[in-house]
C-alpha positions as CSV (number, residue, x, y, z in Angstrom):
1,M,1.7,3.4,-4.7
2,S,4.4,4.0,-2.1
3,N,3.2,0.9,-0.2
4,L,5.8,-1.8,-0.8
5,G,3.4,-4.6,0.2
6,F,1.0,-3.4,-2.6
7,Q,3.8,-3.3,-5.1
8,A,5.2,-6.7,-4.1
9,I,1.8,-8.4,-4.5
10,Y,1.1,-6.7,-7.8
11,H,4.5,-7.9,-9.1
12,L,4.0,-11.5,-7.8
13,L,0.5,-11.8,-9.3
14,N,1.7,-10.7,-12.7
15,E,4.6,-13.2,-12.6
16,L,2.0,-16.0,-12.6
17,A,1.5,-17.1,-16.3
18,Y,-2.3,-17.4,-15.9
19,V,-2.9,-14.1,-14.1
20,V,-3.3,-10.6,-15.3
21,C,-3.4,-8.1,-12.4
22,E,-4.4,-4.5,-13.0
23,R,-4.8,-1.6,-10.6
24,T,-7.6,0.8,-9.6
25,F,-7.7,3.6,-7.1
26,L,-10.2,5.8,-5.4
27,P,-10.4,8.7,-7.9
28,S,-10.0,12.4,-7.0
29,T,-13.1,14.4,-6.1
30,E,-13.1,15.9,-9.6
31,D,-12.9,12.5,-11.3
32,I,-15.6,11.1,-9.1
33,S,-17.9,13.9,-10.2
34,E,-17.1,13.1,-13.9
35,L,-17.8,9.4,-13.4
36,E,-21.1,10.2,-11.8
37,R,-22.0,12.8,-14.5
38,T,-21.4,10.3,-17.3
39,N,-22.8,7.3,-15.4
40,T,-19.4,5.5,-15.8
41,T,-18.5,2.7,-13.5
42,L,-15.0,2.6,-11.9
43,F,-12.4,1.0,-14.2
44,S,-8.9,-0.3,-14.1
45,L,-5.9,1.9,-14.8
46,E,-4.2,-0.4,-17.3
47,S,-7.0,-1.5,-19.6
48,Q,-9.9,0.7,-18.5
49,R,-12.1,-2.4,-17.9
50,S,-15.0,-2.1,-15.5
51,L,-14.2,-3.7,-12.1
52,A,-17.2,-6.0,-12.4
53,E,-15.5,-7.7,-15.4
54,F,-12.6,-9.1,-13.3
55,D,-12.6,-12.5,-11.6
56,I,-11.3,-11.1,-8.4
57,I,-11.3,-7.6,-6.8
58,A,-8.6,-7.5,-4.1
59,F,-8.1,-4.5,-1.8
60,S,-4.8,-3.7,-0.1
61,I,-5.7,-2.1,3.2
62,S,-3.0,-0.7,5.5
63,F,-5.1,1.8,7.5
64,E,-8.5,1.7,9.2
65,E,-9.1,5.2,8.0
66,D,-9.5,3.8,4.5
67,Y,-12.6,1.7,5.4
68,L,-15.0,4.4,4.2
69,N,-13.1,4.6,1.0
70,I,-13.9,0.9,0.4
71,L,-17.6,1.8,0.4
72,R,-17.0,4.7,-2.0
73,I,-15.2,2.4,-4.4
74,F,-18.1,-0.1,-4.1
75,D,-20.5,2.7,-5.0
76,L,-18.5,3.9,-8.0
77,A,-18.2,0.3,-9.2
78,K,-21.9,-0.3,-8.7
79,I,-21.2,-3.2,-6.4
80,P,-23.6,-4.0,-3.5
81,F,-21.9,-3.4,-0.1
82,L,-22.8,-6.7,1.6
83,S,-21.3,-10.0,0.5
84,S,-24.6,-11.7,1.3
85,E,-26.3,-9.5,-1.4
86,R,-23.8,-10.5,-4.1
87,K,-25.0,-13.9,-5.2
88,S,-22.7,-14.4,-8.1
89,A,-19.3,-16.1,-7.6
90,Q,-17.6,-13.4,-9.6
91,P,-16.1,-11.1,-9.1
92,L,-14.9,-12.5,-5.8
93,I,-14.1,-9.6,-3.5
94,M,-11.3,-10.0,-1.0
95,A,-8.8,-7.9,1.1
96,G,-5.4,-8.2,2.6
97,G,-3.0,-5.9,4.4
98,V,-1.9,-5.2,7.9
99,A,-5.2,-3.5,9.0
100,V,-7.4,-6.5,8.2
101,S,-4.7,-8.9,9.4
102,L,-5.1,-7.3,12.8
103,N,-8.9,-7.2,12.9
104,P,-11.0,-7.6,9.8
105,E,-14.3,-7.7,11.7
106,P,-15.6,-4.1,11.2
107,I,-15.6,-4.7,7.5
108,A,-16.3,-8.5,7.6
109,D,-19.8,-8.3,6.1
110,F,-18.5,-6.4,3.0
111,F,-16.0,-9.0,1.9
112,D,-16.2,-12.6,0.6
113,L,-12.9,-13.4,2.1
114,F,-9.7,-12.0,3.6
115,A,-6.0,-12.9,3.3
116,I,-4.6,-12.8,6.8
117,G,-0.9,-12.2,7.2
118,E,2.0,-11.9,4.8
119,G,1.2,-12.4,1.1
120,E,4.3,-13.7,-0.7
121,E,3.6,-17.5,-0.1
122,F,-0.1,-17.0,-0.1
123,V,-0.5,-15.6,-3.6
124,S,0.4,-18.6,-5.7
125,E,-1.3,-21.1,-3.3
126,F,-4.5,-19.1,-3.3
127,L,-4.6,-18.5,-7.1
128,D,-3.9,-22.1,-7.8
129,A,-6.9,-23.1,-5.7
130,F,-9.0,-20.4,-7.2
131,Q,-8.2,-21.5,-10.8
132,S,-9.0,-25.1,-10.0
133,A,-12.3,-24.3,-8.4
134,Q,-13.4,-21.3,-10.6
135,Y,-15.2,-23.2,-13.4
136,N,-16.5,-26.1,-11.4
137,A,-18.1,-24.2,-8.5
138,K,-21.8,-23.7,-9.2
139,T,-22.4,-21.1,-6.5
140,K,-20.3,-18.6,-4.6
141,E,-20.6,-20.8,-1.5
142,H,-19.1,-23.7,-3.4
143,L,-16.2,-21.6,-4.6
144,L,-15.5,-20.4,-1.0
145,E,-15.7,-23.9,0.3
146,A,-12.9,-24.8,-2.2
147,L,-10.7,-22.0,-0.9
148,I,-11.1,-22.5,2.9
149,S,-8.2,-25.0,2.9
150,V,-5.7,-22.4,1.9
151,E,-3.8,-21.3,5.0
152,G,-4.5,-17.7,5.8
153,V,-8.0,-17.6,4.2
154,Y,-10.7,-16.1,6.4
155,I,-14.3,-16.4,5.1
156,P,-16.5,-14.4,7.4
157,S,-19.7,-16.1,6.3
158,F,-18.3,-19.4,7.5
159,Y,-18.2,-18.1,11.1
160,K,-21.2,-17.2,13.3
161,V,-20.8,-14.6,16.0
162,T,-23.3,-14.5,18.8
163,Y,-23.7,-11.8,21.4
164,K,-24.9,-11.7,25.0
165,E,-25.6,-8.4,26.7
166,N,-23.8,-6.6,23.9
167,F,-20.6,-8.6,24.3
168,I,-19.3,-11.5,22.1
169,E,-20.5,-14.7,23.6
170,K,-19.1,-17.1,20.9
171,I,-17.3,-17.3,17.6
172,Q,-18.5,-20.5,16.0
173,E,-16.9,-21.9,12.8
174,L,-19.2,-23.4,10.2
175,K,-18.7,-25.7,7.2
176,R,-15.1,-27.0,7.2
177,A,-13.7,-23.7,8.4
178,P,-10.8,-23.9,10.9
179,E,-11.4,-22.8,14.5
180,K,-8.4,-20.5,14.2
181,V,-7.2,-18.8,11.0
182,K,-3.4,-18.9,10.9
183,S,-1.8,-15.6,10.0
184,R,0.8,-16.3,7.2
185,K,4.4,-15.6,8.0
186,V,7.3,-15.8,5.4
187,K,10.1,-17.7,7.1
188,N,12.8,-16.9,4.4
189,L,12.4,-13.4,3.0
190,N,15.3,-14.1,0.6
191,A,13.1,-16.7,-1.3
192,F,11.1,-13.8,-2.8
193,P,12.0,-10.6,-4.7
194,V,12.8,-7.6,-2.5
195,P,9.6,-5.5,-2.2
196,A,10.7,-2.3,-3.9
197,S,9.3,0.7,-5.9
198,N,9.3,-1.1,-9.2
199,I,6.6,1.4,-10.4
200,L,7.6,5.0,-9.8
201,T,5.1,7.8,-10.3
202,N,5.1,11.6,-9.7
203,E,1.7,11.3,-7.9
204,T,3.2,9.9,-4.6
205,N,5.0,11.4,-1.6
206,F,8.1,9.4,-2.6
207,R,8.1,10.2,-6.3
208,N,11.9,10.6,-6.5
209,T,12.8,7.8,-4.1
210,Y,13.4,4.1,-4.8
211,L,12.1,2.4,-1.7
212,L,13.1,-1.1,-0.7
213,E,12.5,-3.3,2.4
214,L,15.6,-4.4,4.4
215,E,13.9,-6.4,7.1
216,R,10.6,-7.3,8.6
217,G,9.6,-7.4,12.3
218,C,10.9,-5.6,15.3
219,G,11.9,-7.4,18.5
220,R,12.0,-4.3,20.8
221,G,8.5,-5.0,22.1
222,C,7.1,-1.5,22.3
223,R,3.7,-2.3,23.8
224,F,1.6,0.1,21.8
225,C,3.0,-1.0,18.4
226,A,0.9,-3.4,16.3
227,A,3.6,-3.6,13.6
228,G,6.1,-4.6,16.2
229,F,4.1,-7.7,17.2
230,I,2.2,-8.8,14.1
231,Y,5.4,-9.1,12.0
232,L,7.3,-11.1,14.6
233,P,9.8,-12.7,14.5
234,P,12.4,-10.2,13.2
235,R,13.8,-11.3,9.8
236,E,16.6,-9.8,7.7
237,R,17.2,-9.9,4.0
238,D,20.5,-10.9,2.5
239,L,23.0,-8.0,2.2
240,A,24.3,-9.0,-1.3
241,G,20.8,-9.1,-2.7
242,L,20.0,-5.7,-1.2
243,K,23.1,-4.2,-2.7
244,K,22.0,-5.3,-6.2
245,E,18.6,-3.8,-5.5
246,V,20.2,-0.5,-4.3
247,M,22.1,-0.3,-7.6
248,K,18.9,-0.9,-9.5
249,G,17.3,2.0,-7.6
250,M,20.3,4.3,-8.2
251,E,19.9,3.8,-11.9
252,K,16.2,4.9,-11.7
253,T,16.3,7.8,-9.3
254,G,19.6,8.3,-7.6
255,K,17.8,8.3,-4.2
256,V,17.2,5.2,-2.2
257,G,14.7,4.8,0.8
258,L,15.4,2.0,3.2
259,V,12.3,0.7,4.8
260,G,11.6,-1.7,7.7
261,A,10.0,-1.9,11.2
262,A,13.5,-1.7,12.7
263,V,15.6,-0.5,9.7
264,S,18.3,1.2,11.8
265,E,19.1,-2.1,13.4
266,Y,19.7,-4.0,10.2
267,S,23.1,-5.7,10.6
268,G,24.4,-4.6,7.2
269,L,23.1,-1.0,7.3
270,K,26.4,0.7,7.3
271,S,27.7,-1.3,4.4
272,L,24.5,-0.8,2.4
273,C,24.6,3.0,3.0
274,K,28.3,3.1,1.9
275,T,27.3,1.4,-1.4
276,V,24.9,4.3,-2.0
277,I,27.4,7.0,-1.1
278,E,30.2,5.4,-3.1
279,N,27.9,5.7,-6.1
280,E,27.1,9.3,-5.4
281,G,23.5,8.6,-4.3
282,E,21.2,9.8,-1.6
283,I,19.8,7.8,1.3
284,T,16.7,8.1,3.5
285,L,15.6,5.8,6.3
286,S,12.0,5.2,7.4
287,S,13.0,5.8,11.1
288,I,16.0,5.6,13.4
289,R,16.3,4.5,17.0
290,L,18.3,7.0,19.0
291,D,20.1,4.3,21.0
292,V,21.7,2.8,17.9
293,L,23.1,6.1,16.6
294,D,26.8,6.8,16.8
295,G,29.2,9.3,15.1
296,E,30.0,6.9,12.2
297,N,26.3,6.2,11.5
298,L,25.6,9.9,11.4
299,Q,28.5,10.8,9.1
300,I,27.4,8.1,6.7
301,L,23.9,9.4,6.7
302,R,25.1,13.0,6.3
303,S,27.3,12.0,3.3
304,G,24.2,10.3,1.8
305,G,22.4,13.6,1.7
306,Y,20.4,13.1,4.9
307,K,18.8,16.4,5.9
308,T,16.0,15.5,8.3
309,M,16.3,13.0,11.2
310,T,13.0,11.3,12.2
311,I,12.9,9.9,15.7
312,A,10.2,8.8,18.1
313,P,10.6,9.4,21.8
314,E,6.8,8.6,22.0
315,A,6.6,10.0,25.6
316,G,8.0,12.9,27.5
317,S,8.9,11.2,30.8
318,E,11.2,8.3,31.3
319,R,8.6,6.6,33.5
320,L,6.1,6.6,30.7
321,R,8.7,5.4,28.2
322,N,9.2,2.4,30.5
323,V,5.5,1.8,30.6
324,I,5.4,1.4,26.8
325,N,8.8,-0.5,26.9
326,K,10.6,2.2,24.9
327,K,13.5,2.1,27.3
328,I,15.3,5.3,26.2
329,S,16.5,7.6,29.0
330,E,16.5,11.3,28.7
331,Q,20.3,11.3,28.8
332,N,20.4,8.9,25.9
333,I,18.0,11.2,23.9
334,L,20.0,14.4,24.6
335,E,23.4,12.8,23.9
336,S,22.1,11.5,20.6
337,I,20.6,14.9,19.7
338,A,24.0,16.4,20.4
339,L,25.6,13.9,18.0
340,I,23.0,14.7,15.3
341,S,23.7,18.4,15.6
342,K,27.4,17.8,15.5
343,A,26.9,15.8,12.3
344,G,25.4,18.9,10.7
345,I,21.8,17.7,10.5
346,Q,19.6,20.6,11.6
347,K,16.1,19.3,11.0
348,L,14.3,16.9,13.4
349,K,10.9,15.3,13.2
350,L,9.7,14.0,16.5
351,Y,6.7,11.6,17.2
352,F,4.9,11.7,20.5
353,I,1.7,9.9,21.8
354,I,-0.7,11.3,24.4
355,G,-3.3,9.4,26.2
356,L,-1.1,6.4,26.9
357,P,-2.0,4.0,29.8
358,T,-1.1,5.4,33.2
359,E,-0.3,8.9,31.7
360,T,-0.8,11.9,33.9
361,I,-0.7,15.7,33.5
362,D,2.9,15.6,34.5
363,D,3.7,13.4,31.5
364,A,2.2,16.0,29.2
365,I,4.3,18.7,30.9
366,A,7.3,16.4,30.4
367,V,6.8,16.5,26.6
368,V,7.2,20.3,26.6
369,D,10.3,20.0,28.9
370,L,11.9,17.3,26.7
371,V,11.3,19.2,23.4
372,L,12.8,22.4,24.8
373,K,15.9,20.4,26.1
374,I,16.2,18.8,22.6
375,Q,16.1,22.3,21.0
376,T,18.9,23.4,23.3
377,A,21.0,20.3,22.4
378,M,20.3,21.0,18.7
379,H,21.8,24.5,19.0
380,G,19.1,25.8,16.6
381,G,17.6,24.2,13.6
382,L,14.0,23.2,13.0
383,I,11.9,20.8,15.1
384,T,8.6,19.5,13.8
385,L,6.4,17.6,16.2
386,S,3.7,15.1,15.3
387,I,1.5,14.4,18.3
388,N,-1.2,11.8,18.2
389,P,-3.7,10.3,20.6
390,F,-3.0,6.7,21.7
391,I,-5.0,4.2,19.6
392,P,-5.4,0.7,21.2
393,K,-4.5,-1.9,18.6
394,P,-5.2,-5.6,18.4
395,V,-2.3,-8.1,18.9
396,T,-0.5,-5.8,21.3
397,P,-0.3,-5.7,25.2
398,F,-2.5,-2.6,25.1
399,Q,-5.4,-4.3,23.2
400,W,-7.4,-4.4,26.4
401,C,-7.1,-0.6,27.0
402,S,-9.6,2.1,26.4
403,Y,-9.2,5.3,24.4
404,A,-8.5,8.2,26.7
405,D,-11.4,10.4,27.6
406,M,-11.8,13.6,25.5
407,K,-11.4,16.1,28.3
408,S,-8.1,14.5,29.4
409,L,-6.8,14.6,25.8
410,K,-7.9,18.2,25.4
411,D,-6.2,19.2,28.6
412,K,-2.9,17.5,27.6
413,T,-3.1,19.0,24.1
414,S,-3.5,22.5,25.6
415,I,-0.6,22.0,28.0
416,I,1.7,21.1,25.0
417,K,0.4,23.8,22.8
418,N,0.7,26.5,25.5
419,G,4.2,25.3,26.4
420,L,5.5,25.4,22.8
421,Q,3.6,28.2,21.1
422,N,5.6,31.1,19.9
423,K,8.8,29.1,20.3
424,K,11.0,29.9,17.3
425,G,12.1,26.8,15.3
426,I,9.3,24.5,16.7
427,N,6.3,23.5,14.7
428,Y,3.7,21.0,15.7
429,S,0.6,19.2,14.6
430,F,-2.1,17.1,16.4
431,L,-4.5,14.4,15.2
432,S,-7.9,15.5,16.5
433,Q,-9.4,13.6,19.5
434,R,-12.4,12.8,17.4
435,E,-10.3,11.3,14.6
436,G,-8.6,9.2,17.3
437,Y,-12.0,8.1,18.6
438,I,-13.0,6.9,15.1
439,Q,-9.7,5.1,14.6
440,T,-10.1,3.3,17.8
441,L,-13.7,2.2,16.9
442,L,-12.4,0.8,13.6
443,S,-9.4,-0.8,15.2
444,V,-11.1,-2.8,18.0
445,G,-14.7,-3.0,16.8
446,D,-16.6,-6.2,15.9
447,R,-18.9,-6.9,13.0
448,R,-21.6,-4.6,14.2
449,V,-19.3,-1.6,13.4
450,G,-20.0,-2.4,9.7
451,N,-23.5,-0.9,10.2
452,I,-21.9,2.3,11.6
453,L,-19.6,2.5,8.5
454,V,-22.6,2.3,6.1
455,D,-24.3,5.1,8.0
456,A,-21.1,7.2,8.1
457,H,-20.8,6.7,4.3
458,R,-24.4,7.9,3.8
459,K,-24.9,10.5,6.5
460,G,-21.4,11.4,7.8
461,W,-19.7,10.4,11.1
462,R,-21.6,12.7,13.4
463,E,-25.0,11.2,12.5
464,A,-23.6,7.7,12.4
465,L,-22.0,7.8,15.9
466,K,-25.1,9.5,17.4
467,N,-27.6,6.9,16.3
468,S,-25.6,3.7,16.3
469,E,-26.4,0.5,18.2
470,P,-24.6,-0.5,20.3
471,N,-23.2,2.8,21.5
472,P,-19.6,3.3,20.0
473,D,-18.4,3.9,23.6
474,L,-18.8,0.1,24.1
475,Y,-15.8,-0.4,21.9
476,V,-13.8,2.9,22.4
477,S,-14.2,4.0,26.1
478,R,-14.1,0.7,27.9
479,E,-11.2,-1.4,29.3
480,R,-11.5,-5.1,28.7
481,G,-10.7,-8.1,30.9
482,F,-8.5,-11.1,29.9
483,S,-11.4,-13.5,29.8
484,E,-13.4,-11.4,27.3
485,I,-13.6,-12.7,23.8
486,L,-12.0,-10.1,21.5
487,P,-13.3,-9.8,17.9
488,W,-9.9,-10.9,16.5
489,D,-9.4,-13.9,18.8
490,F,-10.1,-16.3,16.0
491,I,-6.8,-15.3,14.3
492,D,-3.7,-17.3,15.3
493,T,-0.7,-14.9,15.0
494,G,1.6,-17.3,16.8
495,I,1.7,-14.9,19.8
496,K,0.2,-16.2,23.0
497,K,-2.6,-14.1,24.4
498,E,-1.3,-14.9,27.9
499,Y,2.0,-13.3,26.9
500,L,0.4,-10.1,25.8
501,W,-1.7,-10.0,29.0
502,K,1.5,-10.5,31.1
503,E,3.2,-7.6,29.2
504,Y,0.1,-5.4,29.9
505,Q,0.4,-6.2,33.6
506,R,4.2,-5.4,33.5
507,A,3.4,-2.1,31.9
508,L,1.0,-1.1,34.7
509,K,3.8,-1.9,37.1
510,V,6.3,0.2,35.0
511,Q,8.4,-2.9,34.4
512,T,10.4,-3.2,31.1
513,T,11.0,-6.4,29.1
514,P,14.3,-7.1,27.1
515,P,14.2,-7.4,23.3
516,C,13.6,-10.7,21.5
517,D,16.3,-13.2,21.6
518,T,15.2,-14.4,18.2
519,G,15.0,-18.1,17.6
520,R,16.3,-18.9,21.2
521,C,13.5,-17.7,23.4
522,I,9.9,-19.0,23.4
523,R,8.3,-16.5,25.7
524,C,5.8,-15.0,23.2
525,G,5.3,-18.2,21.3
526,V,5.9,-16.9,17.8
527,C,9.2,-18.8,17.3
528,I,7.5,-22.1,18.2
529,E,6.5,-24.2,15.2
530,R,2.7,-23.9,14.7
């Protein structure tokens, strides 16, 4: 419920006069047991109707880790897993969200269709087409044929994937399906309501915070970051409209959370924050880039009740930060930390990645060294580290990379733990190497990974990975070449594949690339009319 994309689409759907949209969620373990004990199918939150009674069941999927939860929901709703086994046209089962807009293929066989890209313009176009075709279509295939003309619709059954020696040989479109599915992009964010926490509930991590989106897209070009590329070009919302939304949030909770891929670079940020402070409210930001911090920014945030600063150095060494195009020097980091401390903010949350391309043991040691220097610059306080293995993501320059080998990750994890253990005021957490392996499989896999997911649902991941065909290492532990057909190559995001490859080669040479000159440069291709 804290996902603003989910809330925005829910609101837009219910704004349509001929649509009623209700919500359902994967229940708690206790509630699942009760559903099974009473032989009750999963139902909606608003009217308690069984899912199978709806015309459309639409999943909002932001994280690949939720793919198993999809199958759990299918089970609880007594819906067959495979689209091919569901002969009826209703309910139509679809999915959207950033995870499937990057690469829907691991779950392609489970869904009738996907909405690729941003949803604001898609919603009404799709529902209009659905309403027109709903009663005339004699079969599910006829219904799907009527929907294929809506830009952003991807119907897996209308594409045939062939393999040769375990690799994708060809992705062949069938029927009238387009060769490339265009990922939807909203040109003018101000044409739609601001995605915000219109529904507040105590059951979320942000139960007392009114979240709203300031901007979309980030032009910094960090080479590991899928959100930074898939949401290009950077777009801002109008300040006047956001101020009205802030006041609405103040009335509800008194605390406003400002959200965006590059929220600290929003041009009207200071003015917006001052509006909150002048009305005696609190502010929180999704993340802050150290190189945009100054004394005035920090005093504004402090006045707005800011207690914890979240920053992402990502790598310990300057060399590795240049590889990923982070481009923040150690001097920049430590000067910014000193400013944070001076402003009276004494809690830091730091994000690091291990297993990045070209990383060495020295880079892991550099994480320890940098954290200790940061602690010194803080003059006390509490530092919390979140350290995760690098996951190759589609539509990034690192989409051709492999997941780091387990021994290397374990060695680097040990170095960081040994270097920071028993250090007063420093806490840390690590995502396990095995979880990172599974995330990579689900991020870059093709349709055959769906079979592994079904096995994992029934037998657990250990058995599923041990007995799968092809071996999961084919997806996870192997670097790819430019000429290889990638599972998501049929999606047109507007970004040229050649550009991503060029960025990958620049990374290997430790060369940085300047940020987007939005609307004026055409190097990546996204600002060219498609």
